[in-house]
C-alpha positions as CSV (number, residue, x, y, z in Angstrom):
1,M,95.5,126.9,86.7
2,T,98.3,124.5,87.5
3,R,97.7,121.2,89.2
4,H,99.0,122.7,92.5
5,E,96.7,125.7,92.2
6,I,93.7,123.5,91.5
7,L,94.4,121.3,94.6
8,K,95.0,124.4,96.7
9,T,91.8,126.0,95.6
10,A,89.9,122.8,96.4
11,I,91.2,122.9,99.9
12,E,90.3,126.6,100.3
13,Q,86.9,126.2,98.7
14,Y,85.7,123.0,100.3
15,G,87.7,123.3,103.5
16,R,90.4,121.2,105.2
17,D,88.1,118.9,107.1
18,A,86.0,118.1,104.0
19,Q,89.1,117.3,102.0
20,I,90.4,115.0,104.7
21,D,87.0,113.2,104.7
22,V,87.2,112.9,100.9
23,C,90.7,111.4,101.3
24,I,89.4,108.8,103.7
25,E,86.5,108.0,101.3
26,E,88.9,107.6,98.3
27,M,91.2,105.3,100.3
28,S,88.3,103.2,101.2
29,E,87.2,103.0,97.5
30,L,90.7,101.9,96.6
31,T,90.7,99.3,99.3
32,K,87.4,97.9,97.9
33,A,88.7,98.0,94.3
34,L,91.8,96.1,95.3
35,I,89.9,93.4,97.1
36,K,87.5,93.0,94.1
37,N,90.5,92.9,91.8
38,R,92.0,90.0,93.7
39,R,88.7,88.2,93.9
40,C,87.8,88.7,90.2
41,H,91.3,87.9,89.0
42,G,92.1,91.4,87.7
43,E,88.9,92.0,85.8
44,N,88.5,95.5,87.2
45,L,91.9,97.0,86.4
46,A,90.5,100.2,85.1
47,D,88.6,100.7,88.5
48,V,91.8,100.1,90.4
49,L,93.8,102.5,88.3
50,E,91.1,105.2,88.7
51,E,91.0,104.8,92.5
52,I,94.8,104.9,92.6
53,G,94.6,108.2,90.7
54,D,92.0,109.6,93.1
55,V,94.1,108.6,96.2
56,R,97.2,110.1,94.7
57,I,95.4,113.4,94.2
58,M,94.1,113.4,97.7
59,I,97.5,112.5,99.1
60,E,98.9,115.6,97.4
61,Q,96.2,117.6,99.2
62,M,97.0,115.9,102.5
63,Q,100.7,116.9,102.0
64,M,99.5,120.5,101.3
65,I,97.5,120.4,104.6
66,F,99.9,118.5,106.9
67,G,103.3,118.9,105.3
68,H,105.6,116.9,103.1
69,T,106.6,113.3,104.0
70,G,110.0,113.1,102.4
71,K,111.9,112.5,105.7
72,Y,109.5,109.8,106.8
73,E,109.4,108.1,103.4
74,L,113.2,108.0,103.4
75,Q,113.2,106.3,106.8
76,K,110.6,103.8,105.7
77,I,112.5,103.0,102.5
78,Q,115.7,102.5,104.5
79,R,113.9,100.2,106.9
80,L,112.4,98.2,104.0
81,E,115.9,97.9,102.4
82,A,117.3,96.6,105.7
83,R,114.5,94.0,106.0
84,L,115.0,92.9,102.4
85,E,118.8,92.5,102.9
86,S,118.1,90.6,106.1
87,A,115.7,88.3,104.3
88,R,118.3,87.6,101.7
89,G,120.8,86.7,104.4
90,G,122.6,90.0,104.6
91,A,123.9,90.0,101.1
């Protein structure tokens, strides 16, 4: 199976609501790993990377459930660019 097929099958097998709950759990685990990473001066890098991987997988499933975010991401990137330019004095 392809990556897409595996993720689609997970949604179908476990259900939309369960996968949304798993996404929430994985984001929480990433949050905890990031806090610990900062507190422990980077000693848990492997944990952070593993949790990032988990969250990315779940984000893919969320996009399959809710739709793609390209339009919104572009708007957010443009807004960030404008803030960065403003902070640099409009360079």
